ROTORDREN-602366 format. One line per 10 residues: number of its first residue (from 0); their letters; for each residue x, y, z of N, C-alpha, C. Coordinates in pm, 1 decimal, padded with zeros to 6 digits. Layout:
# residues N
NUM) a) X/Y/Z/X/Y/Z/X/Y/Z | ...;
END
This chain:
# residues 117
0) gvgmgmtapv) 12674.4/13486.6/25660.5/12756.7/13395.4/25566.6/12716.7/13264.3/25676.0 | 12627.6/13224.8/25763.6/12562.0/13158.2/25831.6/12440.3/13111.7/25772.4 | 12424.4/12951.2/25714.1/12275.0/12876.7/25651.8/12236.4/12841.7/25800.1 | 12132.3/12898.7/25826.2/12029.2/12853.8/25899.5/11945.6/12712.1/25880.2 | 11863.7/12717.7/25740.2/11752.7/12650.9/25708.1/11621.0/12734.5/25719.5 | 11525.1/12677.0/25666.5/11390.9/12728.3/25694.0/11325.9/12679.8/25843.7 | 11253.2/12778.4/25880.5/11212.2/12716.8/25993.6/11030.5/12722.1/25977.2 | 10970.6/12681.6/26063.3/10827.7/12669.4/26049.7/10782.1/12734.7/26225.0 | 10685.9/12807.4/26205.1/10572.5/12895.1/26067.2/10661.9/13002.6/25994.5 | 10633.4/12987.6/25904.5/10680.5/13185.2/25842.3/10541.8/13254.4/25868.2;
10) sitafpaedg) 10582.2/13375.9/25940.4/10461.0/13412.2/25999.0/10459.3/13589.5/25959.8 | 10379.3/13604.0/25886.9/10340.1/13740.3/25824.8/10235.6/13849.4/25912.6 | 10313.3/13931.2/25980.6/10221.8/14051.8/26059.0/10157.6/14131.5/25912.9 | 10000.0/14115.1/25919.9/09926.6/14174.4/25821.8/09837.8/14259.5/25927.8 | 09836.8/14389.0/25822.6/09771.4/14533.6/25864.9/09622.8/14558.0/25805.6 | 09515.8/14472.5/25885.7/09418.8/14485.7/25793.7/09363.1/14620.4/25751.6 | 09335.8/14706.4/25658.5/09250.9/14833.3/25599.8/09106.0/14825.3/25658.4 | 09021.6/14933.7/25690.6/08865.2/14934.6/25730.4/08804.0/14851.9/25677.2 | 08812.0/14841.3/25530.7/08711.2/14730.6/25474.7/08781.2/14541.7/25532.7 | 08865.2/14518.9/25547.1/08912.9/14415.4/25577.1/09021.4/14330.0/25518.3;
20) slqqkvkvsl) 09057.5/14435.0/25413.4/09155.5/14385.9/25321.5/09293.3/14439.1/25370.5 | 09393.2/14365.5/25332.8/09488.9/14379.6/25395.8/09594.2/14491.8/25324.0 | 09649.8/14600.7/25396.3/09727.6/14690.9/25382.6/09844.5/14661.1/25276.7 | 09949.3/14754.4/25210.1/10051.3/14684.2/25150.5/10195.8/14646.7/25222.1 | 10162.5/14722.1/25364.0/10261.0/14714.2/25427.7/10278.1/14559.3/25489.4 | 10386.5/14476.9/25498.8/10376.9/14368.8/25641.9/10521.6/14298.1/25616.6 | 10505.8/14234.4/25740.0/10592.2/14229.9/25777.4/10627.3/14055.0/25805.7 | 10755.4/13971.2/25744.6/10758.4/13859.5/25722.5/10879.7/13822.9/25871.0 | 10787.4/13704.7/25931.5/10892.5/13658.2/26031.0/10932.1/13516.4/26029.9 | 11068.2/13472.9/26069.6/11112.5/13346.1/26068.4/11134.1/13318.3/26187.3;
30) ripsqfqanp) 11123.2/13214.0/26233.2/11192.8/13155.8/26360.9/11327.5/13136.3/26363.7 | 11390.5/13167.0/26443.5/11553.1/13139.3/26435.6/11561.9/13014.2/26496.6 | 11636.3/12945.5/26419.9/11667.7/12783.3/26482.9/11739.3/12790.4/26603.6 | 11689.8/12691.3/26711.8/11724.0/12647.4/26837.0/11861.8/12683.3/26881.8 | 11923.8/12626.6/26808.7/12083.3/12622.5/26809.8/12160.6/12790.6/26789.7 | 12077.2/12863.5/26718.3/12101.5/13003.2/26717.1/12029.9/13104.4/26819.9 | 11960.0/13046.4/26886.0/11879.8/13132.0/26959.5/11941.4/13216.6/27082.3 | 12053.3/13178.9/27127.0/12116.0/13257.7/27254.2/12208.3/13318.9/27153.9 | 12274.3/13292.6/27047.7/12366.9/13410.4/27011.2/12357.0/13386.9/26855.6 | 12223.3/13464.9/26831.2/12200.0/13437.0/26641.3/12312.1/13545.8/26554.1;
40) pcpsdesiki) 12322.7/13463.0/26392.3/12446.1/13561.2/26361.1/12387.6/13678.8/26304.0 | 12454.0/13782.2/26350.0/12437.6/13934.5/26271.4/12370.6/13932.1/26111.7 | 12284.1/13982.2/26108.0/12226.5/14034.0/25959.8/12318.1/14091.0/25869.9 | 12370.8/14075.3/25755.4/12435.8/14118.4/25680.6/12356.7/14237.5/25603.8 | 12234.2/14240.1/25592.8/12166.7/14339.7/25557.1/12064.0/14413.7/25641.7 | 12053.7/14542.2/25619.9/12042.1/14627.7/25742.3/11878.4/14654.1/25719.2 | 11820.5/14578.5/25616.2/11663.3/14565.5/25664.2/11614.5/14464.0/25681.1 | 11716.3/14379.6/25760.6/11658.7/14250.7/25815.3/11741.6/14320.8/25991.8 | 11610.0/14230.7/26099.4/11597.1/14303.6/26226.2/11594.7/14163.1/26299.5 | 11697.5/14124.2/26418.2/11637.8/14006.9/26499.9/11568.5/14076.1/26614.9;
50) eerqgmtiys) 11413.2/14031.1/26609.4/11364.3/14061.9/26728.8/11296.7/13941.0/26817.4 | 11285.0/13986.0/26929.6/11234.7/13891.0/27030.1/11114.5/13906.9/27035.6 | 11005.7/13779.8/27005.2/10857.6/13800.0/27018.1/10831.9/13778.6/27140.1 | 10769.9/13821.2/27240.4/10737.5/13795.8/27356.3/10613.3/13697.1/27346.5 | 10575.5/13631.3/27465.1/10491.5/13536.3/27463.8/10345.8/13615.7/27456.9 | 10240.7/13532.1/27376.0/10125.2/13572.5/27342.6/10009.6/13450.0/27394.8 | 09889.5/13512.1/27409.6/09798.4/13413.1/27374.8/09721.9/13470.5/27288.8 | 09700.5/13396.3/27204.7/09627.0/13457.1/27098.6/09502.7/13335.6/27078.5 | 09426.0/13375.4/26958.5/09280.6/13344.9/26921.0/09334.3/13284.6/26774.3 | 09300.2/13159.9/26740.1/09348.7/13092.1/26601.5/09241.2/12997.9/26556.0;
60) tqfggyaqem) 09247.4/13009.8/26398.8/09165.3/12960.8/26268.3/09287.0/12919.1/26227.1 | 09289.9/12762.1/26184.5/09345.5/12682.9/26086.2/09285.2/12638.4/25952.2 | 09329.1/12639.2/25819.2/09261.3/12578.1/25738.5/09383.7/12519.1/25628.6 | 09334.2/12446.1/25540.7/09402.3/12374.5/25447.0/09444.5/12443.9/25317.1 | 09537.5/12399.5/25224.6/09561.5/12443.1/25114.0/09677.5/12510.4/25078.4 | 09688.0/12578.7/24960.5/09787.8/12646.9/24927.0/09730.4/12799.4/24952.2 | 09735.0/12832.9/25058.5/09689.7/12971.6/25134.3/09730.2/13111.0/25060.8 | 09656.2/13174.3/25000.1/09680.1/13325.3/24944.6/09661.9/13427.3/24992.1 | 09656.8/13574.3/24983.4/09605.5/13680.4/25052.2/09483.1/13661.7/25076.4 | 09360.1/13605.0/25019.0/09213.0/13638.0/25021.6/09199.7/13509.2/25080.9;
70) dyvnyaaklk) 09241.6/13416.1/25123.7/09239.7/13282.5/25214.5/09239.0/13357.9/25381.5 | 09373.1/13414.4/25388.5/09381.9/13482.3/25516.1/09265.3/13597.8/25547.8 | 09276.0/13654.7/25457.2/09133.8/13754.3/25495.4/09032.1/13708.1/25489.5 | 08980.2/13614.8/25426.4/08843.7/13560.7/25460.9/08837.6/13454.2/25592.5 | 08971.3/13408.7/25645.1/08945.1/13344.6/25745.9/08966.2/13414.2/25868.8 | 09023.2/13510.8/25836.1/09020.8/13656.2/25975.9/08920.7/13706.8/25968.7 | 08817.1/13723.7/25861.6/08643.7/13747.7/25890.8/08622.3/13657.9/25962.2 | 08604.1/13530.8/25930.5/08566.6/13417.9/25982.2/08593.7/13369.2/26130.6 | 08740.3/13447.8/26201.4/08743.2/13406.8/26345.5/08682.9/13506.9/26404.2 | 08685.0/13677.1/26346.4/08650.0/13783.5/26399.6/08479.9/13753.7/26393.7;
80) aalgseaayr) 08427.2/13706.1/26334.9/08235.8/13655.5/26370.2/08301.3/13554.0/26439.2 | 08354.2/13438.5/26453.7/08363.1/13347.1/26576.1/08349.1/13391.8/26688.1 | 08418.4/13490.6/26728.7/08475.3/13531.6/26848.6/08354.2/13650.3/26873.7 | 08278.1/13723.9/26784.3/08199.2/13811.5/26823.0/08256.5/13950.9/26909.2 | 08156.8/14013.3/26978.5/08223.2/14150.4/27028.6/08243.9/14162.3/27159.4 | 08254.5/14009.1/27197.8/08314.8/14005.6/27388.5/08464.2/13984.2/27363.5 | 08507.2/13949.9/27285.5/08666.3/13877.2/27297.2/08726.6/14004.4/27277.7 | 08841.0/14029.7/27356.1/08950.8/14160.4/27363.4/09049.1/14128.0/27269.1 | 09097.3/14153.4/27176.2/09200.6/14126.7/27114.2/09258.2/14244.7/27025.7 | 09380.7/14225.3/26986.2/09412.5/14378.2/26863.1/09366.2/14337.8/26765.5;
90) kdfyfcngyd) 09327.6/14441.8/26709.6/09274.8/14519.1/26575.6/09288.4/14549.7/26447.9 | 09459.1/14597.3/26527.6/09550.4/14677.6/26431.4/09661.8/14572.8/26295.7 | 09640.7/14444.2/26384.9/09746.6/14371.3/26307.4/09645.7/14221.0/26361.8 | 09714.5/14129.4/26226.3/09707.6/13979.8/26276.3/09843.7/13900.8/26247.6 | 09846.8/13765.3/26250.6/09934.0/13698.7/26219.9/09911.8/13615.1/26101.8 | 09951.0/13569.4/25978.9/09917.6/13480.0/25885.7/10026.1/13358.4/25878.0 | 10028.7/13229.8/25943.8/10095.4/13167.7/25966.3/10113.3/13051.8/25871.3 | 10187.9/12995.8/25756.1/10209.5/12902.4/25699.7/10347.2/12806.1/25758.4 | 10267.2/12667.7/25750.2/10363.7/12562.1/25799.4/10460.6/12504.9/25706.8 | 10431.2/12511.4/25589.2/10458.0/12396.1/25480.7/10553.8/12432.6/25384.3;
100) ppmklygrrn) 10639.1/12376.8/25320.5/10748.4/12402.0/25235.7/10638.3/12388.6/25074.7 | 10642.2/12478.9/24995.6/10594.5/12511.6/24908.5/10579.8/12362.2/24790.3 | 10711.2/12270.7/24809.6/10664.5/12123.9/24716.8/10567.4/12051.1/24818.2 | 10515.9/12060.8/24929.7/10414.0/11968.0/25020.4/10293.7/12008.1/24934.7 | 10214.2/11880.1/24894.5/10059.0/11911.5/24794.8/09991.1/11859.7/24894.9 | 09965.0/11808.6/24965.4/09845.9/11758.9/25034.7/09902.3/11763.4/25235.9 | 09791.3/11844.7/25287.8/09788.4/11806.2/25439.8/09880.6/11936.7/25497.9 | 09831.1/12032.3/25391.0/09883.0/12187.5/25408.9/09837.7/12238.1/25518.8 | 09919.8/12313.0/25633.5/09870.7/12388.0/25747.4/09826.6/12550.9/25733.6 | 09771.2/12617.2/25739.2/09769.1/12729.4/25764.8/09687.7/12796.1/25867.6;
110) evwfvke) 09721.5/12913.4/25957.7/09619.3/12986.6/26080.6/09654.0/13115.3/26073.4 | 09543.4/13124.8/26106.7/09535.0/13286.0/26163.3/09569.6/13320.9/26271.8 | 09581.6/13400.8/26340.4/09625.0/13440.5/26461.3/09599.5/13604.6/26503.2 | 09457.2/13614.0/26583.0/09442.2/13723.8/26683.2/09516.4/13753.5/26823.7 | 09588.7/13805.0/26860.7/09677.0/13843.8/26958.2/09563.1/13916.2/27078.7 | 09550.6/13839.2/27171.7/09440.5/13844.5/27309.5/09515.2/13969.2/27400.9 | 09420.8/14084.9/27414.1/09442.4/14172.7/27498.0/09477.6/14159.5/27630.7;
END
C-alpha cells in the first residue's frame, strides 16, 4: 500500500544460453528508494522478494537508444570479446540495465554488466 515511485536502473538478470541468446527466465530488480532502505515495506505479492545485493566489481559497457533483447545480447558479446580470455567474470548470468523512463526520446542510457569473479 506504499507508493515508492520508479528508481534507476531497472536491472534485469539475464541467463545466457550456450549460443549467447537469453533463456526465458529473467529476474527484474528495482532499487528501493533511500528513505525505505532501513525498513522496506513488506510486499503483498509473494512473487516479489526483497533482496540485498552485495557490493560487486563489474565490467561494463554502455549504449544508447531504446534497448531490446538483441541489443543486450549484442553488447554482451562485444564486452566478452573486449575482455578476452584473461578476465575472470561470472559466465552464468549478467545484468542488463536501463536508466531512463519510456517517454525519454534522446540521450538514453543502457548498460551490460559482467560481475568480476
